[in-house]
ZANUGU-856515 format. One record per residue (C-alpha): x, y, z; residue in three letters. Coordinates in steps of 0.1 Angstrom, whole numbers, plus 5000, padded with zeros to 4 digits. Layout:
! ZANUGU-856515
XYZALA/...
! end
This chain:
! ZANUGU-856515
329214991952MET/332314951931ALA/335215181935ASP/335515471911VAL/336615371877THR/338415621854GLY/339915631820GLY/340315821787SER/338715791753GLY/335616001747GLY/334115791718ALA/334315471738ASP/332715651768PHE/329915811749ALA/329115481731GLU/329415261762GLY/331415021742ARG/332614821772HIS/330614721803ARG/333114911826ARG/332215231807LEU/328615181818LEU/328915061854VAL/332615061862GLY/334914781874ASP/334014531900GLY/330514471888VAL/329914101878PRO/328314001845ASP/324913831846GLY/321513901831CYS/318913951843PRO/320413931878ILE/323813861894SER/325213891929SER/328313991949ARG/329214071984HIS/329614431996ARG/330514542031ASP/329714192044GLY/326214182028GLN/325014001997ARG/323914241969GLU/321814151939TRP/322414351907LEU/319514371883VAL/320314421847SER/317214301829GLY/314614561818TYR/311414391830SER/313114271862GLU/314314621870ALA/310814761865ARG/309414491889ASP/312114561915PHE/311814941914LEU/308114941920ARG/308114661946ASP/307414811981LYS/309014501998ARG/312414661990PHE/313114952014SER/315215262010ARG/314515402045ALA/315615082063VAL/318915092045LEU/319415462049ALA/319015432087GLU/322115212089THR/324415472071ALA/326615672095HIS/327215952098PRO/323816092085ARG/323516462081GLY/320416672088PRO/319716702051ALA/320116332043THR/317616242070ARG/315016452052MET/315916372016SER/312916231997VAL/315215971982THR/315915822017GLU/312315782028LEU/309615512023ASP/305815572023PRO/303915702041PRO/306515972050ARG/307915972015HIS/304416032001THR/303916322025GLN/307116492017ILE/306816431979ARG/303316581980LYS/304716891998LEU/307416961972ILE/306116781941GLY/304217081927GLY/307417281922ALA/308916991901PHE/305716921881SER/305616911843ALA/303517231844ARG/306117421865ARG/309017301844ALA/307217431813GLU/306617761830GLN/310417781836LEU/311317691800ARG/311618051788GLU/313918131817TYR/316117821810VAL/316317901773GLU/317218261779THR/319918151804SER/321317901779ALA/321418161751ALA/323118421774ASP/325718171786LEU/326518061751LEU/326718411738ASP/329318491765LYS/331218171758LEU/331518241721ILE/332318601726ASP/335218511750ASP/337018291725GLY/336918011700PRO/337117721726ALA/335917641761ALA/335217361785ASP/331517311779LEU/330817151813ILE/332417421835ALA/331417721813ASP/328017621801PHE/326417291814CYS/327117341852ALA/326117711853PRO/322917651834LEU/321617361855THR/322417521888PHE/321017861879THR/317817691866SER/317417481897GLN/318017791919ALA/315417981900GLU/312817701904LEU/313617671941LEU/313518041948GLY/317118111959VAL/317718491959PRO/320318591933PRO/322518741960SER/322918391976ARG/323218171946ARG/327018171944GLU/327318081981ALA/324817801978VAL/326417671946ARG/329817661963LYS/328417461993ARG/326317231971ALA/329417141950ASN/331417101982GLY/328916851995ARG/329016661961LEU/332816641964GLY/335016451940GLU/334216101926PRO/335115861954GLY/334916111982SER/334815952017SER/331615942036ARG/333016172062SER/334016432036ALA/330516422022VAL/329016452057TYR/331216762064GLN/330216912031GLY/326516852039GLU/326917032073LEU/328317342055LEU/325517332029LEU/322917302056HIS/324417602074ASP/324217812042GLU/320617712034VAL/319517762070THR/320918122069ALA/319018182036MET/315718062050LEU/316118292080ALA/317018602060ASP/314118852062THR/315919132043GLU/316418922012ASP/314118622017PRO/313718321994PRO/310818281971SER/309317981952GLY/309517641969LEU/311817771996MET/309218022007ALA/306517752006GLU/308617532029LEU/309117822053VAL/305317872054GLU/304817502060ALA/307017532090HIS/305117842103ARG/301817652099SER/303117352118GLY/303517102089VAL/307317092093LEU/309417122124GLU/312417352121GLU/314917072117SER/312716922090GLU/312417252072LEU/316217312071THR/317016952063GLY/314516912035LEU/315417252019ALA/319117162020SER/318516822005SER/317116971974LEU/320617101965PHE/322316761967PHE/323216641932ASP/320416701907GLY/322117001891HIS/325416811887ALA/323716501872LEU/321816731847ALA/325016901837ALA/326716571832ALA/323816451811GLN/324016761788ILE/327716691782ALA/327116321775ASN/324316411751SER/326416671733VAL/329216421728LEU/326816171714CYS/325516431689LEU/328716581677ILE/330116231671SER/327516211644ARG/328116481618PRO/325116701611GLY/322916571639LEU/323416871663LEU/322717121636GLY/319616931625ALA/318016991659LEU/317417361652ASP/314717321626SER/313017021643ASN/311717061679PRO/310516701679GLU/314016581670LEU/315316771701VAL/313016581724GLU/313816251707ALA/317616311708ALA/317416391745VAL/315516071753GLU/317815851733GLU/320916011749ALA/319315951783LEU/319015581774ARG/322315541755TYR/324715741776SER/323115821810PRO/324816021837ALA/322915811863VAL/324115451861ASN/322815281893PHE/319515301910SER/319415371947MET/320215061966THR/317414911986ARG/317214632012VAL/314714342011ALA/312414352041THR/311014002034GLU/311713702011GLU/311113801975VAL/311513601943THR/312813811914LEU/313913671881ALA/313413321895ASP/316013411922THR/315213401959ARG/316213721977ILE/316513692015GLU/315513952040PRO/318414192045GLY/319914132011ASP/320714451991LEU/319314501956VAL/320414761930THR/319414811893ALA/322214871868LEU/320215131849LEU/322815191821SER/322914821814VAL/319114781818VAL/318715051791ASN/320614811767ARG/318614501774ASP/318214321740GLU/314814191751ASP/313514541755ALA/315314741728PHE/316114651692THR/319814701684GLU/320414851719PRO/324014941711ASP/322915171683ARG/322115541689PHE/318715581672ASP/316715901676VAL/313715731660ASP/313415491690ARG/310315511712GLN/311515631746PRO/311115381774ARG/314415401793HIS/314715381831LEU/317315651836SER/315015841858PHE/314015531877GLY/310515391881HIS/307815361907GLY/307815531941THR/311315681937HIS/311015801901HIS/313216111899CYS/311316411912ILE/313416641890GLY/312916451857ALA/310716731842HIS/313217001850LEU/316116791838ALA/314416741804ARG/313717111800VAL/317417191809GLU/318816931785ILE/316417031756GLN/317117401761SER/320917341761ALA/320917131729LEU/318617371711ARG/320817671720ALA/323917481708LEU/322217371676SER/321317721665ARG/324317911678ARG/327117661672ALA/325717391649PRO/329317291638LEU/330517241674LEU/333417001676SER/335916871701LEU/338917101707ALA/341116801716VAL/341516451703PRO/338616241715GLU/341115991729SER/342316251754SER/338916301770LEU/338816161805THR/335816021824TRP/334815861857THR/332215601865VAL/331215601902SER/328315471922PRO/326615811919THR/327515941884MET/328815851850ARG/330516171837ALA/333116331816LEU/335716521836SER/335716801810ALA/334416861775LEU/336717101756PRO/334917221724VAL/335517471697ARG/333417641671TRP/334117801637THR/332918131622SER/331017941596SER/329117761623GLY/328218051645VAL/325318291640LEU/326118661644ASP/324518831675PRO/321719001656LEU/320618681638ASP/320618481670ARG/318518741689ARG/316118771660ALA/315518401659ARG/315118371697TRP/312518651695TRP/310618471667GLU/310418151687ASP/309618301721ARG/306618151739PRO/303318321731ALA/302118571757ALA/
! end
């Protein structure tokens, strides 16, 4: 992929006003498909919407064959569902898919909404300004994921530290990511073996799968560790990108409080318009394939530029306009076999975050000039470095009011 691209200017970033703000530098123009050479191999870059859908569901493009050539490969990477092809991918996805289903995500919604309210209460009580990413988005998404996976509260901080260490900084070397993965794997392995404070949820289900012979021990620890890779960080970045889109349009954040359908629409449009995920997982062609009237040879790499695909004029009317009335059909969660397994959880997290902000801090605004906001675009994430925000007394509900309104809107027993 391209090297890490960085810059400043929050408005330009949120709006994706230049191609480099969507996919970074070093990515050639060309629609619906273009090419370049990377690490001695030809790589095709798909930027057309219909062509991207065709590519992402075409089983002649393999993720596993490509993953096997990457070195070093850690124990978690070898078991990550994103690195596998059917039938092994199907087996593993079936094993863990129930925990990430729409039904399970909805069951978790009350927990996520309560966590969002509690984090925001503390944030506002601590002072008139904060970094929304460090103090709200990141804690919310990791805590929610840990709850879904069944990480004991006593171990969450240690797992979070190791997960973030494996994620590293934008542009981290492959060896640094590998070393971080080994430390994460050690931490998760210790959690799985703890009989005094054992895991619950999906972690406990995986332990049982090992005991019943479905998973070998290395598969158990590798698969469990892989579930802490980057989903929480991508969701946190997406919340921040969404908030910046909303507060750049006066009145829109506050309007979400009284209209649940608008919350869902705003989330989907932000996912299309300013996604945290900008590239699909690269795959390799296992045979000759014709895509967009282009012959792709066996061994060629192919990647979809999702943030560009989401602005294809043939698929979206006025794609460079943020429109919450638009019908959602973005590809930010991918498509086909490798459609993001955490998509339902991510939606609940982003919706809960925006709803909490809309009712507790409807007049939220930037605490710094937008021109000073910094961002990075890398092969794995398109994200703000920080999101300093502030709130005013006229735009903050008092504690009794906010608790009363949460109670009124709580899910029915």
